[in-house]
Residue, then its C-alpha position, 0 to 999 in steps of 0.5 A: x171183233x168178228x168172233x171167228x177163230x182158226x184152231x190148228x190141231x184137234x187133240x186135247x189142246x185144240x179141242x179144248x180151245x175150240x170147245x171153250x170158244x164155241x161155248x161163248x158163241x164163236x165159230x171155229x175152223x178146226x184143222x188137223x192132218x189126221x182123219x179124226x180128232x185125237x189121233x196123235x198124243x191124245x190117242x192113247x186108250x187111257x190117261x190118268x186124272x189126278x193132281x200132283x201135290x208138293x210140300x211147298x205147293x209150287x206152281x206145278x202143284x197149284x196148276x195141276x190142282x186147278x186143272x183137276x178141279x176144272x177137269x172134274x167139273x167139265x167131265x161131269x158137264x159133258x156126261x150130263x149133256x150126253x156127250x160121248x166121253x169115256x171116263x171112270x172116277x175109280x180113284x187113283x192110288x199114288x204110292x210112295x217111291x220109298x220110305x222117305x217119299x212116304x214121309x213127305x207124302x204124309x207131311x203134305x197131307x198133314x200140313x195142307x189138310x185137304x178134304x178127305x174126299x180130295x186127298x188122304x194118305x193111306x198106309x201100306x195095308x189099306x193101300x194093299x186093300x185098295x189095290x187088291x194086291x200086296x204093295x210095298x208102301x203106302x201113298x196118296x189116295x185120290x178118291x175122285x181121280x180116275x182114268x179118261x179115254x183122251x180121244x173120247x174127250x176130244x170128240x166130246x169137246x167138239x160134239x158139245x157145240x158141233x154146229x159152231x165148229x167146222x172140221x177140216x180133217x186130213x188137211x195139213x197146214x203148211x203156211x200161215x200169214x196175216x194180211x188185212x187183219x185176217x189170219x190165213x191157213x194154207x196147205x202145201x199147194x198154197x190153197x186157202x183152208x180158212x181165214x179168221x181174225x184169231x188163230x190158235x196153234x195147238x198142233x204140238x211140235x208142229x208149231x215150230x214149222x211156222x216162223x211166228x211160233x218157231x221160237x217156242x222151245x217145244x220138244x217131243x217125248x216119245x211115250x210107249x204104253x204097253x197093253x196087257x190082256x185083262x179080264x173085266x173086274x180083275x184087280x186092280x180096279x183103280x189106277x195105281x201109280x208109282x214111277x209109272x201107272x197101271x189102269x183097270x181093265x178097259x175093254x179087255x186091256x190094261x194099260x201100263x206105262x209109260x216110257x218117256x224118251x226125249x228126241x226119240x222119233x221111233x214110231x214102232x213098238x219096241x220090246x225093250x220099252x215093253x220090258x221097261x213098262x213091265x219093270x214099272x208094273x213090278x215096282x207098282x204091284x210086285x210080281x204082278x207082271x211075271x206072267x207077261x212077256x215083253x215080246x208078246x205085248x201090244x201097245x201104242x206109241x205117242x209123242x207128247x209136246x214138252x216145254x223146258x219148265x214142264x208147264x204148258x204154254x197158254x196165251x198170246x204169242x210173243x213177237x220174237x222178231x220185235x224183241x232185241x235179244x241183247x236188250x234187258x227183259x221187260x215184264x210180260x205185260x209189256x211184251x209185244x205180241x203177234x196180233x190175233x195169234x195164240x198158242x195152247x201147247x206143251x202139255x207133256x204127260x199131263x194133257x188129261x189134267x190140264x186140257x179143260x183148264x187150258x181151254x177155259x183160260x185161253x177162251x177167257x183171254x181171247x174173249x176178254x173175260x175174268x181169268x180162272x187163275x191167279x195172275x202168278x199162274x197165268x204168267x207161269x204158263x204165258x208162252x212169252x216167258x221164253x222170250x224173257x231170259x237168256x234168249x240172247x245166249x240161246x240165239x247166239x250159241x244154239x244152246x238146247x233148252x233144259x228139261x228137268x235140269x238135264x240136256x234135252x237129249x237126256x231121257x226125262x225120268x220124271x213120271x209121277 
């Protein structure tokens, strides 16, 4: 195969895919409607890096753990090679919601016995010392976690193998097709932007504009982050989470958030959302936000692509047109696929922890290498999973997919 691919989208998903393939000697045409990488959902000042354990060590827990491990390895390699990545492994303190949750967090550590440098449970007093502020509960302490500037990660991914990547910024793909075994990306005027045997769709909910990926149940979640003025070395000097998060001071700004509202397309900042974020801050660090007024805050709004099961979509795209919606489902391994078409998408609020692993997994799939995940987890993120079950009913009735067990228009209150 001609080792040449088109990647649509230059956020965390697209830049990770481009980096993974470029590292294997591929050439990439990278296309994004914005004027630079990381301008969409990947454009927040900071995101949180840490896994999400569970008592039953479910798929989400295993994927975030694998993602965290891969991310730390990848970030260290980027930094060692002199790439412009901004991140700080300050540690992440994930406080329990209440006493019952604290008991569960403690039990997770007791049963799974992770290495102390990876995760341990801390009671309220040591948690308060870590945070530099009196907190209401103890919680998980991830010494290797921290914050990451996601746009800088996009830039670092692309700079590492810059000679192999041809960017097309300020260019929106309006149509894709595949004559003569080559995928072609065209703009609204029909002008050819690029052509290659492999096409990777990484443009968030923009994927639904293309007929071959329109079946993917992607939804957008509006997230508003509030920016608080913060002096250098002021507390907390680490990331603290509790149904929300607060970061250390970064260039004089502390990030607090984030709201999470599905099917909400308001791009302007809202005082009500700043108020919600200040309430989160008070839940994390009681009394900390009392000196801030919602109407005086700055911030940023981003729209994060979600899948119904809260897991990402990584892999070859199923051929929806070739599947009889009334026929029994076949295994994923037997699903017809659209030749040369892949998707890396649906990261939700976990782009930081998932992007490096997702890019590596996709590159291995395309290059025919051994995969970095167990088969069960590869299947769990396979975009073809949405064509396996219930498709006939959804097509006939137009039933909206569920997000965390609620209708998609219901705001998703899952945070940490």
